[in-house]
C-alpha positions in Angstrom: 0.0 0.0 0.0 1.3 3.4 -0.9 1.7 6.1 1.7 0.2 8.8 -0.4 -3.5 9.0 -1.5 -4.8 10.8 -4.6 -8.5 11.6 -4.8 -9.9 11.5 -8.4 -12.9 13.8 -9.0 -14.8 13.2 -12.2 -16.5 15.6 -14.6 -20.1 16.0 -15.5 -20.0 13.3 -18.2 -16.5 12.1 -17.8 -16.1 9.5 -15.0 -12.9 8.1 -13.5 -13.0 5.1 -15.9 -12.5 7.4 -18.9 -9.1 7.5 -20.7 -7.6 10.6 -19.0 -8.3 9.1 -15.5 -7.3 5.6 -16.5 -3.9 6.8 -17.7 -3.3 9.5 -15.1 -4.4 7.0 -12.4 -1.8 4.5 -13.7 0.9 7.2 -13.7 0.0 8.0 -10.1 0.1 4.4 -9.0 3.5 4.0 -10.7 4.9 6.9 -8.7 3.6 5.6 -5.4 0.0 6.9 -4.9 -3.1 4.9 -4.0 -6.1 6.3 -5.8 -9.6 6.9 -4.4 -12.0 7.3 -7.3 -15.2 9.4 -6.6 -18.2 8.2 -8.5 -21.3 10.3 -8.9 -24.5 10.7 -10.8 -24.8 14.4 -11.8 -28.4 15.6 -11.5 -29.7 16.5 -15.0 -31.0 19.8 -13.7 -27.7 20.8 -11.9 -27.3 24.5 -12.8 -24.2 26.6 -12.5 -25.5 28.2 -9.3 -25.6 24.9 -7.5 -22.6 23.2 -9.1 -20.0 24.3 -6.5 -22.0 23.3 -3.4 -23.1 20.0 -5.1 -19.5 19.1 -5.9 -18.4 20.0 -2.4 -21.1 17.6 -1.0 -19.8 14.8 -3.2 -16.1 15.4 -2.5 -16.1 16.1 1.3 -16.6 12.4 2.4 -13.6 11.3 0.3 -11.5 13.9 2.2 -12.5 12.6 5.6 -9.4 10.3 5.3 -5.9 11.4 4.3 -5.4 13.0 1.0 -2.1 14.1 -0.6 -3.3 15.1 -4.1 -6.5 16.1 -5.8 -7.1 15.3 -9.5 -10.3 16.8 -10.9 -11.8 17.0 -14.4 -14.0 19.9 -15.5 -17.0 19.9 -13.1 -14.6 18.4 -10.6 -12.6 21.7 -10.6 -15.3 23.1 -8.3 -13.3 21.2 -5.7 -10.5 23.7 -6.0 -11.5 25.3 -2.6 -10.7 22.0 -0.9 -7.2 22.1 -2.4 -6.7 25.7 -1.4 -8.1 25.3 2.2 -6.1 22.1 2.9 -2.9 23.1 1.0 -3.1 20.1 -1.3 -1.3 19.9 -4.6 -3.7 19.3 -7.5 -4.0 18.4 -11.1 -6.9 20.0 -12.8 -7.8 18.5 -16.2 -9.8 20.9 -18.4 -10.7 23.1 -15.4 -13.5 25.6 -15.7 -11.3 28.7 -16.0 -14.1 30.9 -17.2 -15.8 30.5 -13.8 -14.8 33.1 -11.2 -15.5 30.8 -8.3 -13.0 28.3 -9.7 -10.3 30.8 -10.6 -10.7 32.6 -7.2 -10.1 29.3 -5.4 -7.1 28.5 -7.6 -5.7 32.0 -7.1 -5.7 31.6 -3.3 -4.1 28.1 -3.4 -0.6 28.0 -1.9 0.2 24.4 -2.9 1.3 23.9 -6.5 -1.2 22.7 -9.1 -1.0 21.6 -12.7 -3.6 23.0 -15.2 -4.3 21.0 -18.4 -6.5 22.1 -21.2 -6.9 22.5 -24.9 -7.2 25.5 -27.2 -10.4 24.2 -28.8 -12.2 24.1 -25.4 -14.5 27.0 -24.9 -14.2 26.6 -21.1 -10.4 26.8 -21.1 -8.5 30.1 -20.9 -4.8 29.7 -21.5 -3.9 33.2 -20.5 -5.7 32.8 -17.2 -4.1 29.3 -16.7 -0.6 30.8 -17.1 -1.5 33.7 -14.7 -2.6 31.2 -12.0 0.1 28.6 -12.2 3.6 28.1 -13.7 2.5 24.4 -14.3 0.4 24.4 -17.4 0.0 22.0 -20.3 -2.0 23.6 -23.1 -2.7 21.4 -26.1 -3.2 23.2 -29.3 -6.4 22.0 -31.0 -7.6 19.8 -28.1 -11.3 20.0 -27.1 -12.9 19.7 -23.6 -12.2 16.0 -23.5 -8.6 16.6 -24.7 -9.5 14.9 -28.0 -7.9 16.0 -31.2 -9.5 16.2 -34.6 -8.2 13.8 -37.3 -6.7 10.4 -36.7 -7.3 9.0 -33.2 -3.6 8.4 -32.7 -3.3 12.2 -32.2 -5.6 12.0 -29.2 -3.6 9.0 -27.9 -0.5 11.2 -28.1 -2.3 13.8 -25.9 -2.9 11.1 -23.3 0.9 10.5 -23.3 1.5 14.3 -23.0 -0.8 14.6 -20.0 0.8 11.6 -18.2 4.3 13.0 -18.8 3.1 16.4 -17.5 1.7 14.8 -14.4 4.8 12.7 -13.8 7.1 15.7 -14.2 4.8 17.9 -12.0 4.8 15.3 -9.2 8.4 14.4 -9.5 9.2 18.1 -8.8 7.1 20.7 -7.1 3.8 18.7 -6.9 4.1 16.6 -3.8 7.7 16.4 -2.7 7.9 12.9 -4.0 
């Protein structure tokens, strides 16, 4: 059993069995993390005004135990206040950088965090990402699922890029490990 625990927080329609989490989870296990995968059923009527509190309700029980890293995708980036409040390093995959409540939480975080997004994602803001963190992977042409147009092999290459960025982030400033 690893002595570090990463909590994986899904997106609205992107659960922890999807490719980004499968590969990032494997990268985490290879560098010594246990992973705790949150599963949820997002209410179909969940609006932007309730998203933050709803995500907090879902994530809080997973943080009752020890946590050394948060990894969140899209809707999961509403958990950024937990990372800021608990001084936890984090990896935010396609975070909602056009939401002030998310960017405000990221701005007050003192632990390092990695932001990953694509230029074809309307919810990504590369300028804001680079303002918030020195740890940014921006993929030219990738959409909100970090998929690329054209041959699927290009999207598989992006998975590799994300894993490398996570490994490099955690091997350095991310967790001290």
